BASEPA-941884 format. One record per atom (N, C-alpha, C): x, y negated, z negated; residue in three letters. Coordinates in steps of 0.02 Angstrom, whole numbers, padded with zeros to 5 digits, always signed. Layout:
<rs>
XYZALA;...
</rs>
This chain:
<rs>
-00051+01885-06737MET;-00013+01880-06684MET;+00082+01862-06707MET;+00125+01891-06676ALA;+00177+01901-06705ALA;+00238+01891-06609ALA;+00289+01855-06636LYS;+00337+01847-06560LYS;+00381+01882-06571LYS;+00385+01950-06545ILE;+00434+01995-06559ILE;+00446+02032-06512ILE;+00518+02081-06489ASN;+00532+02104-06440ASN;+00521+02173-06431ASN;+00527+02205-06377MET;+00505+02251-06353MET;+00521+02328-06413MET;+00566+02325-06443LEU;+00604+02369-06476LEU;+00553+02354-06544LEU;+00547+02294-06559GLN;+00495+02293-06628GLN;+00454+02313-06627GLN;+00389+02315-06551ALA;+00325+02331-06533ALA;+00350+02406-06548ALA;+00369+02420-06511ILE;+00388+02511-06517ILE;+00393+02519-06588ILE;+00418+02512-06632ASN;+00430+02511-06686ASN;+00389+02514-06740ASN;+00326+02462-06736SER;+00278+02441-06757SER;+00215+02490-06738SER;+00199+02515-06661ALA;+00178+02566-06658ALA;+00183+02653-06688ALA;+00249+02636-06708LEU;+00249+02710-06724LEU;+00252+02695-06809LEU;+00254+02636-06832ASP;+00234+02621-06896ASP;+00177+02624-06915ASP;+00137+02607-06877ILE;+00054+02594-06882ILE;+00034+02688-06891ILE;+00071+02729-06839THR;+00049+02789-06829THR;+00058+02849-06884THR;+00139+02851-06900LEU;+00151+02859-06970LEU;+00107+02849-07029LEU;+00079+02788-07025GLU;+00029+02750-07090GLU;-00028+02783-07094GLU;-00044+02786-07042GLU;-00124+02816-07023GLU;-00133+02895-07024GLU;-00075+02928-06994HIS;-00079+02999-06989HIS;-00045+03036-07051HIS;-00059+03062-07094ASP;+00004+03086-07122ASP;+00028+03149-07096ASP;+00004+03185-07037ASN;+00038+03225-07009ASN;+00085+03223-06938ASN;+00102+03156-06941ALA;+00141+03130-06882ALA;+00198+03122-06894ALA;+00238+03132-06869VAL;+00326+03150-06883VAL;+00349+03143-06804VAL;+00420+03091-06843VAL;+00457+03081-06777VAL;+00522+03098-06789VAL;+00547+03124-06733PHE;+00631+03154-06734PHE;+00654+03143-06669PHE;+00725+03145-06688GLY;+00764+03155-06617GLY;+00861+03129-06645GLY;+00901+03131-06604GLU;+00946+03105-06617GLU;+00958+03048-06652GLU;+00986+03063-06714ASP;+01002+02984-06736ASP;+00949+02951-06752ASP;+00893+02965-06757VAL;+00839+02934-06771VAL;+00811+02900-06845VAL;+00844+02931-06890GLY;+00852+02950-06952GLY;+00868+02865-06989GLY;+00910+02856-07044ILE;+00929+02806-07070ILE;+00951+02751-07012ILE;+00987+02806-06960PHE;+01038+02760-06908PHE;+00986+02703-06870PHE;+00934+02742-06858GLY;+00853+02704-06812GLY;+00888+02709-06740GLY;+00912+02783-06726GLY;+00912+02777-06664GLY;+00964+02727-06633GLY;+01008+02763-06559VAL;+01064+02731-06543VAL;+01029+02650-06509VAL;+00955+02637-06497PHE;+00941+02573-06491PHE;+00894+02514-06552PHE;+00886+02555-06617ARG;+00856+02561-06664ARG;+00785+02546-06650ARG;+00762+02581-06620ALA;+00688+02585-06621ALA;+00652+02625-06677ALA;+00689+02641-06708THR;+00655+02707-06774THR;+00682+02678-06842THR;+00705+02597-06819SER;+00737+02578-06884SER;+00680+02565-06959SER;+00695+02586-07009HIS;+00670+02596-07076HIS;+00623+02634-07081HIS;+00603+02663-07031LEU;+00545+02707-07023LEU;+00563+02781-07083LEU;+00611+02804-07081GLN;+00647+02851-07136GLN;+00645+02831-07223GLN;+00666+02761-07222GLU;+00658+02720-07293GLU;+00579+02723-07307GLU;+00551+02715-07285LYS;+00475+02715-07286LYS;+00425+02774-07300LYS;+00441+02818-07242TYR;+00427+02870-07243TYR;+00426+02952-07273TYR;+00505+02922-07280GLY;+00545+02981-07302GLY;+00570+03040-07269GLY;+00632+03077-07268ARG;+00663+03135-07227ARG;+00631+03178-07193ARG;+00565+03182-07218ASP;+00523+03249-07195ASP;+00499+03224-07137ASP;+00464+03153-07123ARG;+00414+03125-07075ARG;+00474+03096-07034ARG;+00537+03071-07017CYS;+00592+03036-06991CYS;+00662+03066-07001CYS;+00658+03104-06946PHE;+00723+03139-06966PHE;+00759+03148-06896PHE;+00833+03166-06912ASN;+00873+03174-06878ASN;+00874+03254-06843ASN;+00872+03267-06770THR;+00903+03332-06756THR;+00968+03353-06730THR;+00983+03419-06726PRO;+01037+03426-06689PRO;+01055+03397-06614PRO;+01103+03379-06577LEU;+01105+03363-06525LEU;+01087+03427-06465LEU;+01023+03430-06446VAL;+01017+03494-06415VAL;+00945+03478-06402VAL;+00936+03445-06333GLU;+00873+03410-06301GLU;+00824+03468-06290GLU;+00829+03529-06270GLN;+00804+03594-06270GLN;+00767+03588-06337GLN;+00829+03603-06392GLY;+00799+03608-06438GLY;+00723+03580-06480GLY;+00744+03511-06469ILE;+00714+03458-06495ILE;+00638+03450-06445ILE;+00632+03493-06374ILE;+00555+03482-06344ILE;+00544+03557-06374ILE;+00574+03599-06371GLY;+00546+03666-06401GLY;+00508+03650-06471GLY;+00550+03626-06504PHE;+00520+03609-06575PHE;+00457+03570-06575PHE;+00459+03517-06533ALA;+00405+03485-06518ALA;+00331+03505-06506ALA;+00339+03559-06466ASN;+00300+03600-06427ASN;+00259+03639-06480ASN;+00322+03664-06539GLY;+00280+03708-06584GLY;+00246+03666-06645GLY;+00273+03607-06638LEU;+00238+03571-06694LEU;+00162+03554-06678LEU;+00182+03504-06604ALA;+00110+03500-06587ALA;+00064+03554-06580ALA;+00079+03610-06560ALA;+00035+03675-06559ALA;-00001+03675-06624ALA;+00044+03667-06682GLN;+00013+03668-06752GLN;-00031+03621-06792GLN;-00042+03552-06739GLY;-00087+03528-06740GLY;-00057+03446-06782GLY;+00024+03441-06776SER;+00044+03399-06793SER;+00049+03321-06746SER;+00070+03273-06755ILE;+00085+03220-06702ILE;+00150+03211-06693ILE;+00170+03253-06636ALA;+00239+03250-06628ALA;+00273+03196-06602ALA;+00325+03160-06632ILE;+00354+03110-06585ILE;+00427+03132-06567ILE;+00438+03157-06514ALA;+00498+03173-06474ALA;+00534+03104-06465ALA;+00615+03086-06484GLU;+00642+03043-06454GLU;+00715+03084-06414GLU;+00707+03064-06341ILE;+00767+03082-06317ILE;+00809+03019-06309ILE;+00863+03026-06321GLN;+00896+02971-06321GLN;+00930+02922-06269GLN;+00926+02953-06217PHE;+00926+02922-06139PHE;+00886+02962-06106PHE;+00847+02933-06047ALA;+00801+02977-06000ALA;+00861+03019-05966ALA;+00921+02991-05939ASP;+00973+03045-05919ASP;+00984+03114-05960ASP;+00971+03103-06032TYR;+00971+03182-06078TYR;+00928+03226-06065TYR;+00874+03201-06043ILE;+00804+03237-06034ILE;+00821+03301-05989ILE;+00854+03308-05933PHE;+00868+03366-05907PHE;+00866+03427-05942PHE;+00927+03440-05986PRO;+00918+03517-06014PRO;+00862+03535-06060PRO;+00811+03489-06072ALA;+00755+03502-06095ALA;+00684+03497-06039ALA;+00730+03499-05979PHE;+00665+03498-05934PHE;+00648+03575-05930PHE;+00674+03622-05928ASP;+00625+03673-05945ASP;+00571+03682-05974ASP;+00587+03675-06034GLN;+00517+03658-06118GLN;+00469+03627-06077GLN;+00484+03562-06047ILE;+00432+03499-06031ILE;+00391+03539-05979ILE;+00418+03563-05912VAL;+00377+03592-05864VAL;+00339+03649-05865VAL;+00374+03699-05903ASN;+00374+03775-05909ASN;+00313+03790-05974ASN;+00320+03741-06022GLU;+00298+03750-06091GLU;+00245+03682-06106GLU;+00262+03631-06115THR;+00229+03581-06122THR;+00196+03558-06086THR;+00202+03569-06029ALA;+00141+03559-05972ALA;+00068+03590-05963ALA;+00099+03651-05966LYS;+00062+03721-05958LYS;+00024+03746-06018LYS;+00037+03739-06073PHE;+00018+03750-06139PHE;-00052+03771-06133PHE;-00097+03720-06120ARG;-00163+03695-06134ARG;-00204+03756-06074ARG;-00161+03748-06009TYR;-00172+03794-05955TYR;-00192+03850-05960TYR;-00113+03871-05996ARG;-00105+03947-05988ARG;-00163+03983-06040ARG;-00168+03952-06086SER;-00205+03961-06166SER;-00290+03987-06134SER;-00310+03941-06061GLY;-00379+03923-06079GLY;-00401+03871-06107GLY;-00360+03832-06135ASN;-00393+03784-06191ASN;-00404+03785-06249ASN;-00374+03863-06262GLU;-00374+03884-06327GLU;-00311+03859-06360GLU;-00280+03830-06333PHE;-00216+03780-06376PHE;-00190+03748-06334PHE;-00146+03686-06374ASN;-00135+03648-06332ASN;-00081+03599-06365ASN;-00045+03547-06328VAL;+00011+03517-06366VAL;-00007+03460-06359VAL;-00073+03428-06349GLY;-00080+03363-06331GLY;-00072+03309-06383GLY;-00054+03333-06439SER;-00013+03261-06492SER;+00039+03259-06479SER;+00082+03277-06414LEU;+00160+03272-06425LEU;+00157+03219-06356LEU;+00214+03156-06399VAL;+00229+03100-06341VAL;+00307+03086-06366VAL;+00347+03104-06291ILE;+00420+03114-06284ILE;+00436+03038-06256ILE;+00471+02997-06306ARG;+00487+02927-06306ARG;+00568+02955-06284ARG;+00577+02904-06223THR;+00654+02894-06188THR;+00648+02847-06155THR;+00720+02805-06155PRO;+00740+02757-06126PRO;+00753+02765-06059PRO;+00739+02733-06024TYR;+00776+02752-05940TYR;+00807+02683-05899TYR;+00821+02708-05855GLY;+00851+02633-05800GLY;+00905+02609-05817GLY;+00930+02566-05773GLY;+01003+02530-05766GLY;+00996+02470-05808GLY;+01035+02420-05773GLY;+01058+02360-05799GLY;+01055+02343-05873GLY;+01126+02397-05890ILE;+01165+02389-05949ILE;+01228+02398-05961ILE;+01244+02409-05866ALA;+01301+02441-05854ALA;+01326+02519-05893ALA;+01261+02543-05907GLY;+01298+02619-05920GLY;+01314+02684-05867GLY;+01327+02666-05805GLY;+01341+02704-05772GLY;+01310+02767-05755GLY;+01336+02821-05721LEU;+01277+02856-05708LEU;+01252+02914-05749LEU;+01282+02926-05795TYR;+01248+02953-05841TYR;+01212+02913-05897TYR;+01184+02850-05911HIS;+01135+02815-05946HIS;+01105+02773-05907HIS;+01079+02788-05837SER;+01043+02726-05802SER;+00992+02763-05756SER;+00989+02832-05750GLN;+00955+02855-05708GLN;+00871+02837-05740GLN;+00820+02821-05671SER;+00739+02846-05686SER;+00715+02918-05667SER;+00726+02961-05707PRO;+00682+03022-05673PRO;+00619+03033-05668PRO;+00567+02985-05666GLU;+00496+02977-05678GLU;+00486+03049-05620GLU;+00514+03028-05569ALA;+00483+03078-05492ALA;+00481+03153-05512ALA;+00528+03167-05571TYR;+00551+03251-05557TYR;+00466+03264-05605TYR;+00466+03229-05647PHE;+00406+03262-05711PHE;+00324+03227-05668PHE;+00333+03183-05623ALA;+00253+03179-05592ALA;+00247+03224-05538ALA;+00304+03278-05529HIS;+00279+03334-05479HIS;+00240+03395-05519HIS;+00245+03380-05590THR;+00204+03419-05640THR;+00145+03422-05676THR;+00092+03461-05639PRO;+00019+03448-05674PRO;+00035+03462-05759PRO;-00002+03407-05789GLY;-00024+03433-05861GLY;+00027+03384-05912GLY;+00056+03340-05878VAL;+00109+03302-05921VAL;+00080+03225-05905VAL;+00059+03181-05940LYS;+00068+03099-05919LYS;+00125+03056-05925LYS;+00131+03029-05870ILE;+00182+02977-05874ILE;+00167+02906-05895ILE;+00200+02882-05935VAL;+00179+02794-05939VAL;+00243+02769-05958VAL;+00241+02705-05931VAL;+00305+02661-05932VAL;+00288+02591-05918VAL;+00297+02551-05998PRO;+00280+02485-06017PRO;+00312+02433-05991PRO;+00304+02369-05969ARG;+00341+02318-05949ARG;+00357+02255-05987ARG;+00327+02266-06044ASN;+00333+02205-06082ASN;+00335+02224-06166ASN;+00349+02190-06208ALA;+00328+02229-06296ALA;+00237+02223-06285ALA;+00220+02208-06262TYR;+00137+02182-06275TYR;+00110+02269-06237TYR;+00125+02271-06189GLN;+00113+02341-06154GLN;+00142+02398-06188GLN;+00188+02391-06211ALA;+00249+02446-06256ALA;+00205+02477-06308ALA;+00173+02418-06339LYS;+00138+02447-06413LYS;+00052+02478-06394LYS;+00032+02435-06366GLY;-00027+02464-06335GLY;-00023+02538-06303GLY;+00000+02534-06253LEU;+00024+02603-06219LEU;+00041+02668-06250LEU;+00093+02637-06299LEU;+00113+02694-06340LEU;+00060+02710-06407LEU;+00020+02656-06437LEU;-00043+02689-06466LEU;-00083+02729-06453LEU;-00105+02716-06376ALA;-00138+02740-06339ALA;-00121+02816-06330ALA;-00059+02832-06294ALA;-00025+02894-06301ALA;-00026+02926-06353ALA;-00011+02912-06386LEU;-00019+02945-06466LEU;-00104+02979-06477LEU;-00141+02954-06454LYS;-00196+02979-06448LYS;-00220+03021-06391LYS;-00191+03032-06334GLU;-00197+03062-06292GLU;-00210+03152-06284GLU;-00248+03163-06263PRO;-00274+03238-06260PRO;-00230+03282-06224PRO;-00185+03247-06188ASP;-00120+03277-06155ASP;-00052+03257-06185ASP;-00014+03301-06172PRO;+00050+03264-06183PRO;+00083+03222-06156PRO;+00111+03180-06167VAL;+00151+03105-06114VAL;+00218+03087-06126VAL;+00240+03086-06058ILE;+00319+03067-06084ILE;+00319+02976-06078ILE;+00341+02962-06124PHE;+00352+02890-06123PHE;+00404+02851-06104PHE;+00421+02826-06049PHE;+00488+02809-06019PHE;+00485+02725-06047PHE;+00538+02689-06083GLU;+00548+02630-06111GLU;+00614+02616-06056GLU;+00584+02536-06023PRO;+00645+02512-06005PRO;+00678+02499-06031PRO;+00755+02517-06048LYS;+00787+02484-06092LYS;+00823+02424-06070LYS;+00819+02401-06031ARG;+00871+02323-06028ARG;+00812+02287-06034ARG;+00753+02310-06066LEU;+00697+02255-06089LEU;+00698+02260-06159LEU;+00713+02308-06196TYR;+00704+02313-06250TYR;+00715+02256-06305TYR;+00783+02204-06291ARG;+00777+02146-06315ARG;+00742+02081-06286ARG;+00766+02116-06217ALA;+00746+02049-06180ALA;+00683+02023-06170ALA;+00637+02070-06167SER;+00565+02073-06178SER;+00541+02034-06245SER;+00512+01971-06243VAL;+00501+01960-06324VAL;+00423+01931-06283VAL;+00384+01940-06315GLY;+00307+01908-06313GLY;+00255+01899-06373GLY;+00185+01891-06379GLU;+00160+01893-06426GLU;+00109+01968-06444GLU;+00123+02004-06474VAL;+00097+02069-06482VAL;+00065+02053-06575VAL;-00007+02081-06555PRO;-00057+02069-06613PRO;-00012+02131-06669PRO;-00013+02103-06738ASP;+00022+02161-06783ASP;-00010+02209-06801ASP;-00083+02205-06796GLY;-00117+02276-06793GLY;-00125+02322-06735GLY;-00163+02375-06754SER;-00161+02416-06712SER;-00207+02400-06628SER;-00187+02402-06584TYR;-00231+02415-06496TYR;-00217+02440-06472TYR;-00247+02472-06403GLU;-00243+02527-06366GLU;-00237+02496-06276GLU;-00202+02505-06252LEU;-00228+02493-06175LEU;-00215+02558-06137LEU;-00261+02552-06083PRO;-00300+02614-06057PRO;-00225+02648-06023PRO;-00223+02712-06024ILE;-00186+02757-06001ILE;-00213+02773-05927ILE;-00182+02771-05873GLY;-00209+02800-05804GLY;-00223+02745-05769GLY;-00219+02670-05804LYS;-00284+02628-05770LYS;-00214+02548-05756LYS;-00204+02556-05692ALA;-00164+02499-05658ALA;-00192+02437-05670ALA;-00126+02391-05685GLU;-00152+02314-05700GLU;-00148+02258-05646GLU;-00205+02240-05620ILE;-00174+02176-05562ILE;-00147+02116-05610ILE;-00091+02097-05605VAL;-00058+02051-05637VAL;-00078+01983-05598VAL;-00074+01982-05540LYS;-00092+01932-05515LYS;-00126+01930-05446LYS;-00178+01881-05439ASN;-00215+01913-05379ASN;-00162+01871-05291ASN;-00191+01886-05261GLY;-00178+01874-05184GLY;-00216+01899-05121GLY;-00191+01872-05075GLU;-00230+01869-05028GLU;-00177+01911-04961GLU;-00122+01924-04930GLN;-00077+01933-04893GLN;-00056+01999-04902GLN;-00004+02017-04954VAL;+00039+02057-04981VAL;+00012+02084-05043VAL;+00013+02151-05044THR;+00011+02191-05110THR;+00079+02214-05133THR;+00102+02180-05169VAL;+00173+02200-05230VAL;+00174+02252-05285VAL;+00196+02320-05295LEU;+00183+02342-05337LEU;+00227+02395-05360LEU;+00245+02391-05431ALA;+00296+02420-05477ALA;+00278+02436-05539ALA;+00329+02460-05576TRP;+00321+02489-05639TRP;+00380+02470-05701TRP;+00353+02467-05753GLY;+00410+02443-05808GLY;+00458+02391-05801GLY;+00535+02393-05803ALA;+00587+02351-05782ALA;+00569+02301-05730ALA;+00551+02338-05687GLN;+00539+02307-05604GLN;+00482+02267-05601GLN;+00438+02247-05651MET;+00398+02210-05642MET;+00399+02145-05629MET;+00481+02130-05670GLU;+00495+02057-05681GLU;+00538+02048-05621GLU;+00566+02093-05588ILE;+00593+02089-05520ILE;+00552+02069-05448ILE;+00479+02107-05455ILE;+00439+02075-05392ILE;+00410+02021-05433ILE;+00385+01996-05474GLU;+00372+01939-05487GLU;+00399+01876-05483GLU;+00476+01885-05479LYS;+00525+01837-05469LYS;+00520+01829-05372LYS;+00525+01891-05344ALA;+00503+01893-05267ALA;+00448+01858-05257ALA;+00397+01870-05280VAL;+00339+01849-05269VAL;+00338+01763-05272VAL;+00363+01733-05318GLU;+00363+01677-05335GLU;+00425+01633-05279GLU;+00458+01688-05243MET;+00498+01636-05184MET;+00454+01661-05128MET;+00425+01722-05113ALA;+00389+01705-05064ALA;+00322+01679-05054ALA;+00296+01654-05131GLU;+00236+01599-05109GLU;+00270+01541-05091GLU;+00320+01524-05107GLU;+00359+01456-05095GLU;+00364+01476-05015GLU;+00366+01515-04984ASP;+00349+01525-04909ASP;+00291+01527-04881ASP;+00235+01516-04921GLY;+00169+01525-04898GLY;+00142+01580-04905GLY;+00167+01640-04926ILE;+00144+01708-04921ILE;+00104+01725-04993ILE;+00044+01749-04991SER;-00011+01750-05059SER;+00008+01824-05053SER;+00029+01832-05119CYS;+00042+01913-05144CYS;-00002+01927-05208CYS;-00017+01997-05205GLU;-00046+02028-05252GLU;-00009+02063-05297GLU;-00005+02053-05364ILE;+00064+02097-05417ILE;+00016+02134-05435ILE;+00034+02227-05421ILE;+00015+02263-05480ILE;+00075+02306-05515ILE;+00028+02306-05577ASP;+00084+02367-05631ASP;+00038+02402-05629ASP;+00090+02469-05600LEU;+00070+02531-05607LEU;+00057+02563-05678LEU;+00084+02547-05721ARG;+00086+02565-05801ARG;+00072+02652-05800ARG;+00045+02692-05764THR;+00044+02748-05777THR;+00069+02787-05707THR;+00127+02823-05714ILE;+00136+02849-05654ILE;+00104+02925-05639ILE;+00088+02964-05693THR;+00034+03011-05689THR;-00015+03021-05737THR;-00079+03008-05729PRO;-00118+03025-05663PRO;-00104+02927-05646PRO;-00079+02930-05567TRP;-00090+02846-05571TRP;-00145+02824-05532TRP;-00144+02771-05549ASP;-00212+02737-05510ASP;-00237+02709-05439ASP;-00251+02758-05404TYR;-00240+02750-05327TYR;-00310+02695-05308TYR;-00364+02703-05356GLU;-00404+02678-05325GLU;-00400+02604-05331GLU;-00361+02575-05384THR;-00335+02502-05380THR;-00291+02492-05333THR;-00245+02513-05314VAL;-00197+02506-05260VAL;-00225+02497-05198VAL;-00277+02551-05185VAL;-00313+02556-05116VAL;-00358+02498-05105VAL;-00418+02467-05155GLN;-00431+02413-05161GLN;-00399+02373-05141GLN;-00344+02350-05161SER;-00293+02299-05136SER;-00278+02288-05064SER;-00245+02334-05049VAL;-00231+02347-04994VAL;-00286+02338-04936VAL;-00336+02375-04951LEU;-00413+02352-04914LEU;-00394+02288-04894LEU;-00404+02224-04951LYS;-00389+02176-04953LYS;-00330+02128-04913LYS;-00261+02150-04914THR;-00202+02121-04908THR;-00182+02157-04860THR;-00189+02236-04820GLY;-00158+02257-04772GLY;-00099+02275-04773GLY;-00074+02256-04822ARG;+00004+02251-04823ARG;+00011+02277-04911ARG;+00092+02324-04895LEU;+00106+02351-04972LEU;+00190+02363-04974LEU;+00213+02338-05027VAL;+00289+02337-05042VAL;+00281+02388-05098VAL;+00328+02427-05108ILE;+00335+02471-05175ILE;+00393+02460-05173ILE;+00408+02436-05272ASN;+00494+02441-05292ASN;+00478+02495-05334ASN;+00544+02519-05334HIS;+00560+02558-05390HIS;+00634+02582-05394HIS;+00654+02581-05454GLU;+00717+02579-05476GLU;+00761+02658-05467GLU;+00717+02692-05450ALA;+00763+02783-05428ALA;+00748+02767-05363ALA;+00802+02834-05339PRO;+00832+02839-05277PRO;+00760+02839-05223PRO;+00764+02804-05146LEU;+00716+02813-05119LEU;+00677+02875-05090LEU;+00738+02927-05080SER;+00703+02967-05056SER;+00686+03014-05100SER;+00613+03042-05098CYS;+00552+03085-05146CYS;+00555+03046-05214CYS;+00574+02978-05212GLY;+00557+02949-05266GLY;+00471+02931-05282GLY;+00445+02903-05326PHE;+00360+02917-05346PHE;+00314+02846-05277PHE;+00370+02819-05256GLY;+00341+02769-05210GLY;+00316+02809-05143GLY;+00366+02858-05131SER;+00332+02907-05086SER;+00270+02929-05073SER;+00251+02970-05135GLU;+00184+02978-05162GLU;+00131+02915-05155GLU;+00136+02867-05172ILE;+00100+02786-05170ILE;+00099+02798-05078ILE;+00161+02784-05039ALA;+00144+02772-04991ALA;+00104+02834-04945ALA;+00107+02894-04954ALA;+00077+02941-04911ALA;-00006+02903-04919ALA;-00022+02919-05004THR;-00074+02914-05015THR;-00131+02853-04986THR;-00095+02800-04995ILE;-00111+02731-04955ILE;-00117+02724-04887ILE;-00072+02762-04844GLN;-00063+02768-04780GLN;-00153+02825-04766GLN;-00151+02871-04795GLU;-00202+02905-04782GLU;-00271+02889-04813GLU;-00271+02826-04842LYS;-00361+02795-04864LYS;-00345+02735-04831LYS;-00294+02680-04813CYS;-00302+02630-04792CYS;-00294+02613-04713CYS;-00281+02693-04690PHE;-00242+02674-04621PHE;-00255+02616-04575PHE;-00336+02629-04544LEU;-00351+02571-04500LEU;-00349+02503-04529LEU;-00322+02511-04601TYR;-00335+02429-04609TYR;-00260+02400-04644TYR;-00220+02446-04624LEU;-00132+02413-04630LEU;-00109+02365-04563LEU;-00087+02311-04601GLU;-00079+02262-04545GLU;+00007+02283-04519GLU;+00047+02299-04563SER;+00105+02324-04560SER;+00133+02389-04605SER;+00180+02423-04577PRO;+00191+02484-04613PRO;+00229+02487-04687PRO;+00200+02530-04730ILE;+00213+02528-04799ILE;+00302+02522-04810ILE;+00324+02465-04852MET;+00380+02466-04849MET;+00397+02472-04946MET;+00457+02529-04947ARG;+00479+02522-05014ARG;+00556+02504-05020ARG;+00569+02485-05071VAL;+00621+02418-05100VAL;+00636+02460-05170VAL;+00683+02520-05166CYS;+00713+02557-05208CYS;+00810+02577-05221CYS;+00810+02612-05258GLY;+00889+02632-05269GLY;+00907+02673-05202GLY;+00968+02670-05147PRO;+00974+02692-05130PRO;+00988+02785-05152PRO;+00997+02841-05086ASP;+01021+02906-05136ASP;+01086+02903-05136ASP;+01108+02886-05203THR;+01166+02890-05213THR;+01168+02896-05308THR;+01223+02928-05319PRO;+01209+02925-05399PRO;+01222+02872-05417PRO;+01204+02833-05489PHE;+01208+02775-05515PHE;+01271+02747-05514PHE;+01287+02699-05477PRO;+01350+02680-05495PRO;+01397+02636-05542PRO;+01422+02620-05574LEU;+01464+02578-05619LEU;+01487+02512-05588LEU;+01508+02502-05568ILE;+01554+02432-05527ILE;+01513+02414-05496ILE;+01452+02468-05453HIS;+01419+02436-05384HIS;+01356+02418-05429HIS;+01318+02423-05484GLU;+01255+02423-05515GLU;+01226+02369-05479GLU;+01252+02293-05494LYS;+01199+02252-05441LYS;+01187+02289-05378LYS;+01242+02290-05345GLU;+01224+02324-05250GLU;+01161+02357-05262GLU;+01180+02415-05313TYR;+01138+02470-05311TYR;+01056+02462-05321TYR;+01049+02398-05387MET;+00976+02373-05396MET;+00934+02353-05345MET;+00867+02373-05325PRO;+00851+02338-05289PRO;+00772+02278-05323PRO;+00831+02233-05323ASP;+00834+02165-05344ASP;+00788+02123-05319ASP;+00775+02076-05330HIS;+00725+02007-05303HIS;+00724+02008-05245HIS;+00791+01993-05218LEU;+00796+01959-05162LEU;+00795+02011-05099LEU;+00810+02080-05123LYS;+00783+02135-05084LYS;+00722+02132-05081LYS;+00691+02128-05140THR;+00599+02134-05127THR;+00573+02066-05099THR;+00604+02012-05089TYR;+00595+01943-05054TYR;+00581+01962-04983TYR;+00649+01999-04971GLU;+00655+02001-04885GLU;+00593+02056-04863GLU;+00588+02113-04906ALA;+00530+02154-04883ALA;+00471+02136-04863ALA;+00451+02086-04937ILE;+00387+02050-04918ILE;+00386+01996-04858ILE;+00425+01954-04840LYS;+00438+01930-04774LYS;+00424+01962-04719LYS;+00467+02034-04709ARG;+00450+02071-04654ARG;+00384+02100-04662ARG;+00351+02101-04705SER;+00280+02143-04700SER;+00237+02094-04673SER;+00236+02012-04703ALA;+00201+01973-04680ALA;+00224+01958-04613ALA;+00263+01941-04575ASN;+00280+01931-04511ASN;+00293+01997-04464ASN;+00255+02047-04481TYR;+00276+02099-04452TYR;+00226+02111-04388TYR;
</rs>
C-alpha cells in the first residue's frame, strides 16, 4: 500500500497495463514526455518508448478514429482526450463507430479493448470550455460503458477493470480531485466491479446518490443532515452505464426517499433517468418526491462557478426538504 493521489493512481494503472500487455498503447495530446496537461502519463514514454506512449495531432475525431482501428486489430488502445469538453469533435466516432462496432458486425469484430480517458467537471476555474460534465450525452448510446471514480483507490481499481472490459469504456476522471484526493492504494494490480454501485454509508431515512467528484459533496451534506437527526444512506453509482438500479431500488424501498446530485445541468442529466426508473419501481414506497440537486441549465460560468456548483449546502437543503415532506 502507498498513500498517493488520484493522478498517481491512474498513472500506476497505466504503468501496470503497459508492463503486463505488450499490445497496450497510450496516446493523446501531449501525453508523451510532457505527461499530459495534468501529468497523468508522466514517465510512461521514457519507460516504454515512443511506440507505446506517444503524442497525437490536436484532432479528437482522429484520436478516436485511430483508437477504433487499433482496438479492432487487437491492441489495448488507451486514448486520452485532454478535457471532456474536447470530446465533442469525436462524438461521431464514439457513438456511430465505437459503440456500434460489435453490434453491426454480429460480434465478428469489436473494439472492446478501447478505453477513452478524459478529465471532466468544474472546480478549477476553467470556465465554459474546461468544466463540463458530458456523461449524459453518451449514456444515451448503447454499446459504450461509462465509469466515474470518486477517489484514488477507486480510480486505479476501476481503470484496471475497464481495460479488461469486453466493451469500450469512457472513463471520466474528476479533475478537481486529481491532486486533492489522496488515499491508501495497493501497489499492485486489483480490480473493482464495473456496473456495480457501492453503498458507502448505511442509513434509514433518505438515500443520497452521486458519482465522481460530487461524492465528497454529498458526504459533507449528509454529515450536516445527521446532526439534525436525519439518517442518510450514501450510494456511489460509480458506473453510469450500465447503472446499478437494483442497488438503488433496494435502498429506496428501505428509506422511501431519494436525493440525486450531479454536476451536469438539471434538464436531461443522468439524474432524470435515475428518477424515472426509481419512481417506476418504487412508486408505492416513496414518502416524498425524488429530488435532484444539479447544475442549472446554463453554460458553465467562470466568475459564478461557486453559485453554479451543486454544493453541500444545496444538497443539505434538499435532504431536509425530502425528510420533512
